N, C-alpha and C positions, 0 to 999 in steps of 0.2 A: 381275780375279781375285776369287774368292769363297772364303771360309774355311769349311771343313767340320770340325765338331768331331770327326767320326769318322775323319777322314783321317789316321790315325797313320802309315801307311806314307809318305804324301806328306810329312808333317812330318819324318820321319826322313831321307828323301832330301834334303830341303832343308837340314837340319842338316849332313849330310855334305858337300854341295856348298858351303855357305856358311862352313864352319868351317875355318880354316887349321890347319896343323900346330901342335901345342901349343908346341913350342920357338919357332916363329915368333911366336906370341901373347906369350909371355914376353919375347921380345926386343923386341917392340913396346912393351910396358909399360915395360921398362927404358929404352928410348930416349925415351919421352915423359915419364917421370918420373925424371929423372937424379938420382943422389945428389949432394949439394952438400957441399963441405968445410966443416967447422965453423969458425966465426970469431966473435969477440966484438965485431965492428965496431958492433953496435947495443946494446952494453952500456949500461944506463941508460935505454933506451927502454921504454915500456909500449905494448903493442899492444892496442887495443880491437877485439875480434872480434864482429861482428854476425851471425855465422852462426846458423842455426837450432839449437835446443836439441839437444845430443848430436852436433853436427857440427863441433866446434872442434879435434879432434885434428890435422888437417892444418896448421892455423894454429899450434898449439903446437909441432909438429915444426919447421916452417919458422922460427919465432921462436927456438926453442932453438938451432938451428944458428948463429944470428947473435948470440946473447947477450941477446936481448930477453925480457921477461916478457909474459904475456898475461892480460888480464881478459876473461873470457867474458861477453858481454852479449847474450843472445838475445831479441829482441823477437818472434820467430816460432818456431813448431815445425812439423814436417812430419808429416802424417797420410796414410795410404794412402786412395786412392779406388778403388772398383771400377769399372773401365772396361768390362768385359764385351765385347760384340761390337765396341765402338768400338776396343779395342786390337787385336783380331783383324784388323779392316779396315786399321788403320794399319800393322800389321806385314806386310800383304800388298801394300802400295802399291809402286809402281816405285821411289820414293825414300822412305827412312824416316829421319826427322830426330829426334834425341834432343836435348832442350834442356838437359840437365844430368846429372851423375852420379846425382842422386836419381831422375831419370826412368828411367834404366837400372835402378837398384836396385828401384824400386817396380813397374816393368813386369815384371821377371824374377820377382817374387814372385807374379805372377798367371798367367803362362804362360812356358814356355821361349822364349828369344830365339833365333830361327833365321831366316836369310834365304836365299833362293835365289840362285844365281850370277848371275841376270839383274837382281837388285835391287841398290841401292846404299844403304849406310848412311852417314849424315852426322851429325857432332857439332859442337856449338858451339865446343868447345875441346879441348885435349889431355887434360884430366881426364876428360871425358865419353868421349873416344875410348879412353882407357885402361880405363875401366869396361866398355866394350863388348868390348875385347880380352880381358878376363877371361871373357867368354862366347863367345869364339871368333869374334867379328865384327870384321872390319877396317873401320874407319870413316874417311871423308875428313873433314878438319877444317881450318879456316884456320890457317896456321902463324904468322901475325903478328898480325892483328886478330881476336882470339878473342872476337867479339861477334856479335850477330844480323846486323849489317851485313857483317861479314867472311864469315859463313856464306853469306849471300845472294849474295855475289860469286863463289862457287865455280862452276866450269864445270858440274858436274852439276845445278845448279839454274837453268841458263840454258836457254832454248828447251824448256820442259817443258809446252807448251800441250796436248800429247796424252798427257801422263803423269799418273799419280796420285801424290800425296804424302801420307805419313803423318807426323803431328807428335805425338810423345809428350812430354807436358809436364805443367804444373800450371795451374789456373785463374789468370788474372791475370798470368801471366808471359809474356815474349817476345811482347808484343802486336804489335810491328813485324814480327816473323818470321811470325806467323800471317796477318796482313793481306797481306803481300807474297806469301806462298805461295798464298793463296787467289786472288790476282789472276793468278798465273803458271800454275798447274796446271789440268789438266782437272778434277780432283777433289782436295779437301783433306780428309783424314780425321784429325780431332783426337781423341786419346785422352788424357784427363786422368787420370793414374794416382796423383797425390798432390795434396795441397793444403797451403797455408801457413795456419796459424791463429795468432791472437795468443797470445803467451806473456808473462806478467807478469814483469818484471825485479825482482829482490829489492831491498828497501830498503837492505840492506847493500852491494849493488853500487853503488847511487847514492851512498851516503856515501863509499865508497872513491874514486869518480871525483871527487866534489866536493873531496876533500882531497888529490888527487894533486899531487905536486910535480915529478915527473920529466917529461921530454918525452913527449907522447902522440900516437900515430898511430892513427887510426880507419880500419879496412879496410872499404871499401864495395864489395861485389860485386853487390848487389841493390838496385834502387830501392825495391822493396816493403819490404825490411828497413830501409832508411834512413828511409823514411817512418814505419814502425811504431815505430822507435826514437825519432824526433822527437816522435811523438804521446805517448809515455810520459815523455819526459825532463823532469824538474822544473827550474824556473827556476835554482836555484843551480848545477846541473850544466851547464846551457846556458852560463852565464857562464864556468865553468871550461873548457868545450870551445871557447870563442871563440878560444883561442890554439892549439888542437890542429891537427894536420896530417891532412887527409883523403887517403887513398890510394884512388883510384877505379879501376874496371876499364875505364872508357870515358869518352869526352868527354860522352856523354849523361848518365852518372851524375855527372860533374863539374858539370853544370848543375844537377842536382837537389841536389847537396851545397851549392852556392853558395846556392840558394834556401832551404836549411835553416840558413844562417848560417855555413858554413865558408868562411872567406876564404882559408885556406892549403890548397892541394891540389896533388897531382901525379897524373898518369895513368899507370897501370901497363900493361905489354904485354898482360896478360890477367887474368882473375879468379882464377887459381891462386895460392894463398898464397905459393908460392916466387917467383912473378913480382912479386907485390905487395911482398914483403919485399925483393926485389932492387931494386925502384924506390926504396924507402925508403932502402936502404943507399947507393945511388948519390947520392941527395939529401943524405944525411948526410955523405958523403965530400966533397961540394962545400961543406960548412960554411955552407949557406944557412939552416939552421934548427937552433937550439940551445935 
């Protein structure tokens, strides 16, 4: 398939075929992002969020429901990248893969997201699928292992040697995903719609972490963010973090966290803040870390 900038009628038809009923989309979002009852089971805990600058709100909401406080510590920031024709080619592929909610957001800023009925949209996790549902796109995503490996195990990404795949992502992220898709598909069209850039962490934040007396849990959902955090982290804070608990989104991230000096860690079901806080709450209930 080829994308034609002047094909407005074709794009409109595709939007109508690929867009579910609005009520269905809202129901999907509600199902994927369920409300959780408020509880103070993590009262006294401090959550260290390494999300990019301006992206901490979901962590704050999930932590507040469980009585924990959050320290925002952004080693990275997100910036848009103009993908141009690369995005058009990716959106016209037989299988269209979105690597994160940010990929959905930045792609939609460049052109409307619309897929034909013959195409299949895939998302790394429930948060990305929910972001697509807000654009009327029903995406397939792994229900348990919300990682690149879990996504690659889905049926629509098997036996695709005659199909094209579009990957909408950022440079440097999901390297395993891109490499595997390139091997499996007839063509892989990569559209890099945003980038992660270094973001200096304030001295006041480092001082707060060095003096922290409460139990601390670091949420690690990105290997790149974890590495960028370690690169900036001063020695006094490293010592303070030696007793912290790292909550990681995958076994692969767990290996990276150990390499950065985190001896105490648990693996959450996914990178969603609610899943990571649920893993911490379960760990806390078992009284293994005080």
